[in-house]
C-alpha positions in Angstrom: 54.9 272.6 18.4 53.8 270.6 21.2 54.5 267.4 19.5 57.8 268.9 18.7 58.5 269.4 22.4 57.3 265.9 23.6 59.7 264.2 21.0 62.8 266.6 22.1 62.0 265.9 25.6 61.8 261.6 25.1 64.9 261.8 23.1 67.0 263.7 25.4 65.9 260.9 27.9 67.1 259.0 25.2 70.1 260.0 24.8 70.6 260.0 28.3 70.0 256.3 29.0 72.3 255.5 25.8 74.7 257.9 27.6 74.7 255.2 30.6 76.2 252.6 28.3 79.7 254.3 28.7 81.4 250.6 28.4 79.5 250.0 25.3 79.6 253.3 23.5 83.3 254.5 24.1 84.4 257.9 25.5 84.0 259.7 22.3 80.6 258.4 21.4 79.9 259.1 25.1 80.6 263.0 25.2 79.2 263.4 22.0 75.7 262.1 22.5 76.0 264.1 26.2 76.6 267.4 24.1 73.8 266.5 22.1 71.7 266.0 24.8 72.7 269.1 26.3 71.5 271.1 23.6 68.2 269.1 23.8 68.2 270.2 27.3 69.1 273.7 26.5 65.7 273.9 24.2 63.5 272.3 26.9 64.3 275.5 28.8 63.5 278.0 26.3 60.4 276.1 25.6 59.5 276.0 28.9 61.1 279.4 30.3 57.5 281.0 31.7 57.9 278.1 34.3 60.9 280.1 35.7 58.4 283.4 35.8 55.9 281.2 38.0 58.3 280.5 40.7 57.4 284.1 42.0 54.1 282.8 42.5 53.6 282.0 46.5 51.4 279.4 45.8 52.4 276.7 48.3 50.3 273.6 48.1 51.7 269.9 48.1 51.5 269.5 44.3 53.4 273.1 43.3 56.0 272.3 45.9 56.5 268.6 44.5 57.0 269.5 41.2 58.8 272.3 41.9 61.4 270.3 44.1 61.5 268.0 41.6 62.0 270.4 38.6 64.9 272.2 40.6 67.0 269.4 41.7 67.1 268.1 38.3 67.8 271.4 37.2 70.5 271.4 39.9 71.7 268.1 38.9 72.1 268.5 35.1 73.9 271.5 35.9 76.3 269.5 37.8 76.4 266.9 34.7 77.5 269.5 32.9 80.5 271.1 35.1 81.9 267.5 35.7 81.7 266.5 32.5 83.9 269.3 31.2 86.4 268.7 34.2 86.7 264.5 33.3 86.2 265.3 29.2 89.1 263.4 27.5 87.8 264.1 23.7 85.7 267.1 23.3 87.4 269.4 25.9 90.5 267.7 26.9 92.1 270.8 25.2 91.2 272.6 28.4 93.7 272.8 31.8 91.6 270.9 34.2 92.4 268.0 36.5 90.4 264.5 35.8 90.0 263.2 39.5 88.8 260.3 40.7 86.0 262.5 42.9 84.6 264.5 39.8 84.5 261.1 37.9 82.3 259.4 40.9 80.2 262.9 40.7 80.2 262.8 37.6 78.2 259.4 37.1 75.8 259.7 40.4 74.9 263.0 38.7 74.1 260.9 35.9 72.2 258.6 37.4 70.1 260.9 39.9 69.2 262.9 36.7 68.1 259.9 34.8 65.0 258.9 37.7 64.6 263.3 38.3 64.3 262.9 34.8 61.8 259.9 34.4 59.7 261.5 37.4 59.8 265.1 35.6 58.1 263.0 32.4 55.3 261.5 34.2 54.3 265.0 35.1 53.2 265.2 31.3 52.1 261.8 30.9 48.5 262.9 30.1 49.8 265.4 27.3 51.5 262.1 25.9 47.9 260.1 26.0 46.0 263.3 24.6 48.6 263.4 21.3 49.2 259.4 20.8 44.9 259.4 21.2 44.6 262.6 18.3 47.1 261.1 16.7 45.7 257.3 16.3 42.4 259.0 15.5 40.8 257.3 19.3 38.1 259.3 20.5 35.6 257.2 22.4 36.3 255.8 26.4 36.7 251.9 26.7 37.5 250.6 30.2 39.3 247.6 28.5 42.1 249.4 27.1 42.2 251.4 30.3 42.9 248.7 32.4 45.3 246.9 29.5 47.4 250.1 29.6 47.4 250.6 34.0 48.2 246.8 34.0 51.0 247.0 31.2 52.4 249.4 33.3 52.1 248.1 36.5 53.7 245.1 35.0 56.9 247.2 33.3 57.1 249.0 36.8 57.4 246.4 38.8 59.9 244.8 36.9 61.6 248.7 37.3 61.6 247.9 41.3 63.6 244.6 40.4 66.1 246.7 37.8 66.9 249.2 40.2 69.3 246.7 42.3 70.2 244.7 39.9 71.3 248.0 37.5 73.1 248.9 40.9 71.5 252.4 41.2 71.5 252.8 44.9 75.4 252.4 45.1 75.8 254.3 42.2 73.7 257.0 44.3 76.0 256.6 47.8 79.0 256.9 45.3 80.2 253.6 45.8 82.6 252.3 43.7 81.4 248.7 42.6 82.8 246.0 40.1 79.9 245.3 38.5 80.2 245.6 34.5 77.7 244.7 31.6 78.9 242.2 28.5 77.9 244.5 25.5 78.0 242.0 23.3 75.9 239.8 24.6 73.5 241.7 26.9 73.3 245.4 25.5 69.4 245.1 25.1 69.2 243.8 28.9 70.9 246.6 30.0 68.4 249.2 27.9 65.4 246.7 29.2 66.6 246.9 32.6 66.9 251.0 32.4 63.7 251.4 29.8 62.0 249.8 33.4 63.1 252.3 35.6 61.6 255.1 33.6 58.6 253.8 33.2 58.4 253.4 37.2 59.8 257.0 37.8 57.3 258.3 35.2 54.2 256.1 37.2 55.7 257.9 40.3 55.8 261.1 38.8 52.2 260.3 37.2 50.6 258.9 40.1 51.8 261.4 42.9 50.6 264.3 40.3 47.1 262.9 40.1 46.9 262.4 43.7 48.2 265.7 45.0 46.3 267.4 42.5 43.0 265.9 43.9 44.4 267.2 47.0 45.0 270.7 46.5 41.1 270.5 44.2 39.7 268.9 47.6 41.1 272.2 49.8 40.3 274.7 47.1 36.7 273.0 47.5 36.8 273.8 51.2 
């Protein structure tokens, strides 16, 4: 069950990444992928419904506040993404008597990239579980400093590429709702587009993972006092 949940989470993020390639997919495929992604996100929330009950906990350490802020902002962003997708739909919800405005399209695009970044950070929160599942499936039981250093080195390299990809893809402009004229030639640059976004996922995941580790250590130190 837990492995299935991890697969669903990765699949949802993968669909979000794919949906960002709107000019490559076309409108109908984009909307169908979006619907599939929202169903996966709904199942994610059902699986993790106990987290909402824990919000009543008044614990106020840095780790709790950070994870709650990211998760709640991600939830609000996804809801905004869903609402604007209905407003600007041409295919699946085109029959609805709603107005497709330029502002709604801009908010939709901004929400998509903000959700993409926050989902990457959110994915990093549970990265240790991915490692545990991978070790179990591969039958790895012994510790290896060489393996650890190689994995961390590869993560640093990809995350560093994510920093440059952040500007290459134009994420700051999209988050600020600026109109740009940058277009991708997907017939020749589809893999490049996906590689840049994958690097951004690794960057966000690394940030989420190591921020959580740092804040967790601080929480343990405070509890020890």
